[in-house]
C-alpha positions in Angstrom: 8.9 7.3 -0.2 12.2 6.7 1.6 10.4 4.1 3.8 9.1 2.4 0.8 12.6 2.1 -0.6 14.1 0.8 2.5 11.2 -1.7 2.9 11.6 -2.9 -0.7 8.2 -2.0 -1.9 7.7 -0.7 -5.5 7.2 3.0 -5.5 3.9 4.5 -6.6 3.3 7.1 -9.2 2.9 10.5 -7.3 0.4 13.0 -9.4 2.2 16.0 -10.5 0.2 18.4 -8.2 1.8 16.7 -5.2 5.2 16.2 -6.7 6.7 19.5 -5.3 5.1 19.0 -2.0 6.2 15.2 -1.6 9.6 16.0 -3.2 11.3 13.8 -5.5 12.8 10.4 -5.4 16.3 11.5 -4.8 15.4 13.3 -1.5 15.6 11.6 1.9 12.2 11.8 3.6 12.4 12.0 7.3 9.7 12.1 9.8 9.9 15.0 12.9 9.5 13.6 16.2 7.2 16.6 17.2 5.0 18.6 15.0 6.6 22.0 15.8 10.3 20.9 15.3 12.4 22.5 12.7 15.2 20.9 11.0 17.1 21.7 7.9 19.5 19.3 6.0 20.5 19.2 2.3 18.3 16.8 0.2 16.4 16.1 3.2 12.5 16.5 3.2 10.9 16.7 6.6 7.2 15.5 7.6 5.0 15.5 10.4 1.7 13.6 11.0 -0.9 14.1 13.5 -1.1 10.4 14.7 1.3 7.7 16.2 3.0 5.7 13.5 4.3 2.3 13.5 8.0 2.1 13.3 10.3 -0.7 11.8 14.0 -1.5 12.5 15.4 -1.9 9.0 18.9 -2.6 10.6 20.0 -1.8 14.1 21.0 1.7 13.0 18.0 2.6 10.6 14.4 2.9 11.7 11.6 3.8 9.2 7.9 4.1 9.3 6.2 0.7 8.9 4.4 -0.4 5.6 0.7 0.4 7.1 1.8 3.9 8.3 3.6 4.6 5.1 0.4 3.5 3.2 -1.8 5.6 5.2 0.5 8.6 5.0 0.5 8.5 1.3 -3.4 7.9 1.1 -4.3 11.8 0.6 -1.8 12.1 -2.0 -2.3 9.0 -4.2 -4.8 8.3 -6.9 -7.3 5.3 -6.1 -5.6 2.9 -8.4 -2.2 3.8 -7.1 -3.2 3.6 -3.5 -4.8 0.1 -3.8 -1.6 -0.9 -5.9 0.7 -0.2 -3.2 -1.6 -1.9 -0.7 -1.3 -5.1 -2.8 2.4 -4.6 -3.1 2.8 -4.3 0.7 0.8 -7.7 1.0 2.7 -9.5 -1.7 4.1 -12.9 -0.3 7.6 -12.4 -1.6 7.9 -8.8 -0.1 11.2 -7.7 1.3 9.9 -6.1 4.4 9.5 -9.5 6.2 6.2 -9.2 7.5 3.1 -10.7 6.0 0.1 -8.4 6.0 -3.5 -9.1 5.0 -6.7 -6.9 4.0 -7.7 -7.1 7.7 -4.6 -5.4 8.8 -5.3 -2.3 6.7 -8.8 -2.5 7.8 -7.5 -2.2 11.6 -5.0 0.4 10.8 -7.7 2.8 9.3 -10.2 2.1 12.0 -7.6 3.0 14.6 -6.8 6.2 12.7 -10.4 6.9 12.7 -10.8 6.0 16.4 -8.3 8.6 17.5 -10.9 11.3 16.8 -13.3 9.7 19.0 -10.8 9.8 22.0 -9.2 13.1 21.3 -11.9 15.8 20.5 -9.1 18.4 19.6 -7.7 16.2 16.8 -9.3 16.1 13.3 -9.7 13.1 11.2 -6.4 12.3 9.5 -6.2 13.3 6.0 -7.3 10.8 3.5 -9.1 8.4 5.9 -11.9 8.2 3.7 -9.7 7.5 0.5 -8.1 5.0 2.5 -11.3 3.3 3.7 -12.5 3.0 0.0 -9.1 1.5 -1.2 -9.3 -1.3 1.5 -12.3 -2.5 0.1 -10.8 -2.9 -3.4 -7.5 -4.5 -2.3 -6.9 -8.1 -2.7 -4.1 -10.7 -1.1 -1.6 -13.0 -2.8 -1.0 -10.8 -5.8 2.7 -11.2 -7.1 3.4 -7.9 -8.9 2.2 -4.1 -9.1 0.9 -5.1 -12.9 -1.3 -7.9 -11.4 -2.8 -5.5 -8.7 -3.7 -3.0 -11.6 -5.3 -5.6 -13.7 -7.1 -6.9 -10.5 -8.5 -3.5 -10.0 -9.5 -2.9 -13.5 -11.5 -6.0 -13.3 -13.2 -5.1 -10.1 -14.1 -1.4 -11.4 -15.5 -3.0 -14.7 -17.9 -5.2 -12.8 -16.4 -8.5 -13.6 -17.5 -11.5 -11.3 -15.2 -12.5 -8.4 -12.1 -14.1 -9.1 -9.1 -15.7 -7.4 -5.5 -14.7 -7.7 -2.6 -16.9 -8.0 -5.0 -19.8 -8.2 -3.5 -23.4 -8.5 -4.5 -25.3 -11.5 -3.7 -29.1 -11.7 -3.5 -30.5 -15.3 -4.0 -34.2 -16.3 -0.4 -34.8 -16.1 -0.4 -34.0 -12.4 1.4 -30.8 -12.7 0.3 -27.5 -10.8 0.4 -24.3 -12.5 -0.9 -21.1 -11.1 -3.2 -18.6 -13.0 -2.7 -14.9 -12.1 -6.2 -14.2 -12.3 -8.6 -17.1 -12.4 -12.7 -17.1 -12.6 -13.2 -20.3 -11.1 -16.9 -20.7 -11.7 -16.5 -19.8 -15.2 -13.1 -22.0 -15.4 -11.4 -19.4 -17.3 -8.1 -17.7 -16.5 -4.8 -15.9 -17.5 -1.4 -16.0 -16.7 -0.4 -13.2 -19.2 -2.6 -10.6 -19.7 -1.9 -7.3 -21.7 -3.7 -4.2 -20.5 
């Protein structure tokens, strides 16, 4: 959660059953350099993972787990809608973390995590890998807000036809508008939808 805050990514909703384990939003979350290391500090929750993680320099003095690694680490704990929404938020064009990601980056990251098992027989599959693979299939690029991501997922799950997000629509006057979700073949769309 600390990495998401540092990277300027909207925080997902943590299910109540994992809230105690993951700690509250006021705590600082830190990743241990080695699995069997023990540290104690007030208002700091320490975690370890069984795979290498990508690291991003937020400032010259502060490093944190990168967006893809953070997303994957949260995959066992988030509901499918929250995991999909978090992935879409990471891909938003105006994200503060400065890196532009696409669905293929998430696919590659999940396959990399699964590939670790093949190369090291003693390591088991990372938790949440099946959940992450399914979430990647539902994610879309170019969304502008968490609410758009939730609406997009609802439309996919309900079986609506494929659509475009933030699709440019030129009107007779020559002005261009962007529809949040547009069914291009059906020529319908919405820029403000209540869910």
